[in-house]
C-alpha positions as CSV (number, residue, x, y, z in Angstrom):
1,M,12.9,15.3,4.0
2,N,9.8,13.5,2.9
3,V,8.3,10.9,5.1
4,F,8.5,8.1,2.3
5,A,12.2,8.7,1.5
6,A,12.9,5.8,3.5
7,A,13.3,1.8,3.4
8,T,9.6,0.3,3.9
9,G,8.0,-2.9,3.1
10,I,4.7,-3.1,1.0
11,G,2.6,-4.8,3.8
12,S,2.2,-8.5,3.4
13,W,4.5,-10.6,4.9
14,P,4.7,-14.5,5.0
15,G,3.4,-17.0,7.5
16,S,1.0,-16.5,10.3
17,A,3.0,-15.2,13.2
18,P,2.2,-11.3,13.7
19,R,4.7,-10.9,16.7
20,E,7.7,-12.4,14.9
21,A,6.7,-10.3,11.8
22,A,6.4,-7.3,13.8
23,Q,9.6,-7.6,15.6
24,I,11.4,-8.1,12.4
25,V,9.9,-5.2,10.6
26,V,10.4,-2.8,13.6
27,G,13.9,-4.2,14.1
28,E,15.1,-4.0,10.4
29,L,13.3,-1.0,9.0
30,H,14.9,2.1,10.9
31,R,12.7,4.6,9.2
32,L,9.6,3.8,8.3
33,P,8.3,0.2,9.6
34,H,4.6,-1.0,8.8
35,L,1.9,-2.9,10.4
36,V,2.3,-6.2,8.7
37,E,-0.6,-8.2,6.9
38,L,-0.6,-12.2,7.0
39,P,-2.9,-13.1,4.3
40,A,-1.9,-16.9,4.8
41,R,-4.1,-16.7,7.7
42,G,-7.1,-16.8,5.2
43,V,-10.3,-15.1,5.3
44,G,-10.3,-11.7,6.6
45,A,-6.6,-11.4,6.3
46,D,-6.0,-10.6,2.6
47,T,-6.3,-7.1,1.2
48,I,-10.0,-7.0,0.5
49,G,-10.8,-9.1,3.9
50,R,-8.9,-6.6,5.8
51,A,-11.3,-3.9,5.0
52,G,-13.9,-5.8,6.7
53,A,-12.5,-4.6,9.8
54,L,-12.1,-0.9,8.6
55,L,-15.3,-0.2,6.8
56,I,-17.9,2.0,9.0
57,D,-21.6,0.9,8.7
58,I,-20.7,-1.7,5.6
59,A,-20.2,-5.3,6.2
60,I,-18.7,-8.0,4.1
61,D,-19.1,-11.7,3.6
62,T,-17.5,-14.6,1.7
63,V,-18.8,-15.9,-1.5
64,P,-17.1,-18.4,-4.1
65,R,-15.5,-15.6,-6.2
66,G,-14.2,-13.6,-3.1
67,Y,-16.2,-11.1,-1.0
68,R,-19.6,-9.3,-1.1
69,I,-21.2,-6.5,0.8
70,T,-23.9,-8.0,3.0
71,A,-26.7,-6.5,5.1
72,R,-25.0,-6.9,8.4
73,P,-21.8,-7.9,10.2
74,G,-21.0,-11.8,10.5
75,A,-18.4,-14.0,11.0
76,V,-16.0,-12.8,8.3
77,V,-16.1,-9.0,9.8
78,R,-15.7,-10.3,13.4
79,R,-12.4,-12.4,12.1
80,A,-11.0,-9.5,10.0
81,T,-11.3,-7.3,13.2
82,S,-9.8,-10.0,15.3
83,L,-6.9,-10.5,13.2
84,L,-6.5,-6.8,12.7
85,D,-6.4,-6.2,16.6
86,E,-4.1,-9.3,17.0
87,D,-1.7,-7.5,14.5
88,I,-1.9,-4.1,16.2
89,D,-1.2,-5.6,19.7
90,A,2.0,-7.4,18.2
91,L,3.3,-4.0,16.5
92,E,2.6,-2.2,19.9
93,E,4.6,-4.7,21.9
94,A,7.5,-4.8,19.2
95,W,7.3,-1.0,19.0
96,E,7.8,-0.8,23.0
97,K,10.5,-3.3,23.3
98,A,12.5,-1.2,20.3
99,G,12.0,2.2,22.2
100,G,9.9,3.3,19.2
101,T,7.5,5.9,21.3
102,G,9.2,9.4,21.4
103,S,11.9,8.2,18.7
104,G,10.0,10.3,16.3
105,R,10.1,7.4,13.7
106,P,6.7,7.4,11.6
107,V,4.7,3.8,10.9
108,K,3.0,2.9,7.9
109,V,-0.6,1.1,7.7
110,Q,-2.0,-0.1,4.5
111,A,-5.6,-0.5,3.1
112,P,-7.2,-1.1,-0.2
113,G,-7.8,2.2,-2.2
114,P,-11.4,3.0,-3.0
115,I,-11.2,2.0,-6.6
116,T,-9.7,-1.5,-5.9
117,L,-12.1,-2.2,-3.0
118,A,-15.0,-1.3,-5.0
119,A,-13.6,-3.5,-8.0
120,G,-12.6,-6.4,-5.7
121,L,-16.4,-6.5,-3.7
122,E,-19.4,-7.8,-5.2
123,L,-22.7,-6.1,-4.6
124,P,-25.7,-8.5,-3.2
125,N,-26.7,-9.3,-7.0
126,G,-23.1,-10.6,-7.7
127,H,-21.9,-7.8,-10.2
128,R,-18.7,-6.0,-8.9
129,A,-19.5,-2.9,-6.7
130,I,-17.5,-0.7,-9.2
131,T,-20.3,-0.9,-11.6
132,D,-22.8,1.0,-9.3
133,A,-22.0,4.9,-8.7
134,G,-23.8,4.9,-5.4
135,A,-22.2,1.9,-4.1
136,V,-18.7,3.1,-4.9
137,R,-19.5,6.5,-3.3
138,D,-20.7,4.9,-0.1
139,L,-17.6,2.4,-0.1
140,T,-15.4,5.2,-0.5
141,S,-16.9,7.3,2.2
142,S,-16.9,4.1,4.6
143,L,-13.4,3.4,3.7
144,A,-12.2,6.9,4.1
145,E,-13.6,7.2,7.8
146,G,-12.4,3.8,8.9
147,V,-9.0,4.3,7.5
148,G,-8.8,7.8,9.3
149,R,-10.2,6.3,12.5
150,H,-7.7,3.2,12.3
151,R,-4.6,5.6,11.7
152,A,-5.6,7.9,14.7
153,E,-6.0,5.0,16.8
154,L,-2.7,3.4,16.0
155,A,-1.0,6.7,16.4
156,R,-2.4,7.1,19.8
157,R,-1.3,3.8,20.9
158,L,2.4,4.2,19.6
159,G,2.8,7.6,20.5
160,T,4.0,8.7,16.7
161,T,3.1,9.7,13.3
162,V,1.2,7.2,11.3
163,V,1.1,7.5,7.5
164,V,-1.2,5.5,5.3
165,Q,-0.8,3.5,2.3
166,F,-3.6,2.7,-0.2
167,D,-2.9,-0.2,-2.4
168,E,-4.4,0.4,-5.8
169,P,-3.4,-2.5,-8.2
170,M,-6.8,-2.3,-10.1
171,L,-6.7,1.3,-10.8
172,S,-5.2,1.3,-14.0
173,S,-7.3,-1.4,-15.4
174,A,-10.3,0.4,-14.0
175,L,-9.5,3.7,-15.6
176,A,-8.9,1.8,-19.0
177,G,-12.4,-0.3,-18.9
178,Q,-10.3,-3.8,-18.6
179,L,-12.1,-5.0,-15.6
180,T,-14.3,-8.0,-16.6
181,G,-18.0,-8.6,-15.8
182,V,-19.9,-11.5,-14.6
183,T,-20.6,-12.1,-18.2
184,V,-19.6,-10.9,-21.5
185,M,-22.9,-9.3,-21.7
186,N,-22.3,-7.1,-18.4
187,P,-19.3,-5.2,-19.1
188,V,-17.6,-3.0,-16.7
189,H,-17.3,0.4,-18.0
190,A,-14.1,2.4,-17.6
191,V,-13.9,4.7,-14.4
192,D,-13.7,8.4,-15.4
193,E,-10.4,10.0,-14.6
194,A,-12.1,12.9,-12.6
195,V,-14.3,10.5,-10.5
196,A,-11.2,8.5,-9.6
197,I,-9.4,11.6,-8.6
198,S,-12.2,12.6,-6.4
199,L,-12.5,9.1,-4.8
200,L,-8.8,9.1,-4.1
201,D,-8.7,12.7,-2.5
202,E,-11.8,11.9,-0.3
203,C,-9.5,9.1,1.2
204,V,-6.5,11.4,1.4
205,V,-8.3,14.3,3.3
206,A,-10.1,11.7,5.6
207,A,-6.7,10.1,6.4
208,G,-5.5,13.2,8.0
209,T,-1.9,12.2,7.3
210,D,0.5,11.6,4.2
211,V,-0.5,9.2,2.0
212,V,1.3,6.9,-0.5
213,L,-0.4,5.0,-3.4
214,H,1.0,1.6,-4.1
215,S,0.7,-0.2,-7.5
216,C,2.4,-3.1,-8.9
217,A,0.5,-2.5,-12.3
218,A,1.0,0.6,-14.9
219,V,0.9,3.8,-13.3
220,P,-1.9,6.4,-14.3
221,W,0.8,9.1,-14.0
222,K,-1.8,11.8,-15.4
223,V,-4.5,10.9,-12.7
224,L,-2.1,10.7,-9.7
225,Q,-0.4,14.1,-10.9
226,R,-4.0,15.7,-10.5
227,S,-4.8,13.9,-7.1
228,M,-3.5,14.9,-3.7
229,I,-1.6,11.6,-3.2
230,H,1.6,12.6,-1.7
231,A,3.9,10.0,-3.0
232,I,3.6,6.7,-5.3
233,S,5.0,3.0,-4.6
234,V,5.9,1.4,-7.8
235,D,7.5,-1.7,-9.1
236,A,10.6,-0.3,-10.9
237,S,10.9,-3.5,-13.1
238,T,7.7,-2.2,-14.8
239,F,9.0,1.1,-15.7
240,A,9.3,2.0,-19.4
241,E,10.2,5.0,-21.2
242,T,6.9,6.5,-21.3
243,D,6.9,6.4,-17.4
244,L,9.8,8.8,-17.4
245,D,7.8,12.2,-18.3
246,G,5.0,11.1,-15.6
247,L,7.5,10.3,-12.8
248,G,9.5,13.4,-13.6
249,E,6.2,15.8,-13.4
250,F,5.4,14.1,-9.9
251,L,8.7,14.4,-8.6
252,D,8.9,18.0,-9.9
253,S,5.5,18.8,-7.8
254,G,7.6,18.1,-4.7
255,R,6.2,14.7,-4.1
256,A,8.1,11.5,-3.5
257,V,8.5,7.9,-5.2
258,V,9.1,4.6,-3.4
259,F,11.0,2.3,-6.1
260,G,10.0,-1.4,-5.6
261,V,13.6,-2.6,-6.6
262,V,14.1,-5.8,-4.2
263,P,12.8,-9.1,-5.3
264,T,9.7,-10.6,-3.5
265,S,11.2,-14.2,-4.0
266,T,14.6,-15.4,-3.3
267,P,16.8,-14.5,-6.2
268,A,19.7,-16.9,-7.9
269,S,22.1,-14.2,-6.9
270,W,21.4,-11.9,-4.0
271,P,22.0,-8.2,-5.0
272,S,24.3,-5.9,-3.0
273,A,22.8,-2.8,-1.2
274,E,24.8,-0.7,-3.8
275,E,22.9,-2.8,-6.7
276,V,19.7,-2.0,-5.3
277,A,20.2,1.4,-4.7
278,E,21.6,1.7,-8.3
279,T,18.6,0.4,-9.8
280,A,16.5,3.3,-8.4
281,I,19.5,6.0,-9.1
282,R,19.5,4.8,-12.6
283,I,15.9,5.8,-13.2
284,I,16.3,9.4,-11.7
285,D,19.2,9.5,-14.0
286,R,16.8,8.8,-16.9
287,V,14.4,11.3,-15.9
288,G,17.1,14.1,-15.7
289,F,17.0,15.1,-12.1
290,S,20.3,15.4,-10.3
291,R,20.7,12.9,-7.5
292,S,21.2,15.2,-4.8
293,S,17.9,17.3,-5.6
294,V,15.7,14.3,-5.4
295,R,17.4,11.9,-2.8
296,D,15.1,13.1,0.0
297,R,12.2,12.1,-2.2
298,V,13.1,8.5,-2.9
299,G,12.3,5.4,-1.2
300,I,13.1,1.9,-1.5
301,S,10.9,-1.2,-1.0
302,P,10.4,-4.6,-2.4
303,T,8.9,-4.8,-5.7
304,C,5.3,-5.9,-4.0
305,G,4.2,-7.6,-1.0
306,L,6.0,-10.5,0.7
307,A,3.5,-13.1,1.5
308,G,5.1,-15.4,-1.1
309,A,8.3,-15.4,0.3
310,T,10.1,-17.6,2.6
311,S,10.7,-16.4,6.0
312,S,14.5,-16.0,5.4
313,W,14.1,-14.1,2.3
314,A,11.5,-11.8,3.8
315,R,13.9,-10.8,6.7
316,A,16.7,-10.4,4.0
317,A,14.6,-8.3,1.7
318,V,13.7,-5.7,4.0
319,S,17.4,-5.4,5.5
320,L,18.5,-4.9,1.9
321,C,15.8,-2.2,1.3
322,Q,17.2,-0.5,4.6
323,R,20.7,-0.7,3.3
324,G,19.8,0.3,-0.2
325,A,18.0,3.4,1.1
326,D,21.0,4.4,3.1
327,F,23.0,4.1,0.0
328,V,20.6,6.3,-1.9
329,A,20.6,8.9,0.9
330,G,24.4,9.3,0.4
331,A,24.1,9.3,-3.2
332,S,25.5,12.9,-5.1
């Protein structure tokens, strides 16, 4: 069975209490818990800010529009590193209490993907880093090495397999040339597909483990099909007929898909586990695969991160994901 054929979370979580969050995630997600991200803590805790603790020999700082590459590490990098260390300590504590060591349960960590990172960071001149091919290469190498080290350290501390999720919400926009520049006179040109594949593959190789790519935007199936990515995590509500062929080819190559089918905010009417599972199963039916042939390559998650959810719904959402995934596993 593919490691991603499980219930999991996307990464972000509401509030600012890492120990409470870790205990819930480890307790509710039986086969693929994850290291939580708590962006409500501010600078250094969001997706791009977290990269400040992962990048090797590249530092970042804050600017009015977000984050910028800087010459040397400062308060932002120290804060990002401190927050990440706090999150890892909380996960290790929850993991030990739950008897995770030696259980064979893998754990997932998240990081921004190379395209989204380069699109979300500014160069010292104020332009997006993605506008400079050399900067993109350097960022990708730094990210790849940093994530590989991060994964290995967490695997050592938890005594289990750790898999990696790269978050790429800007990938499709970057490929389509839809990112905005600092002015209309400074357009951001489209990223070449071959270049994007090369950057993603560098990160996959350096991760040294199974890798899932998460996007809550349109999915560039042709690019991902040609990449080394092992699984794709998508918001099922965005699926259109045009996605079915791409998904079919991706699954046919032996890889996995994690369907985001549980709302990120409290719905007016809570779905049942069966309803959650049926949403994913109906997509599989539309692709044309038999349910039994792909049920060991289908996972369930919230549609995106849970940072904006209430604490009670966040707990309910991951519990619902787990029960929905159990239902999918029994589908025939």
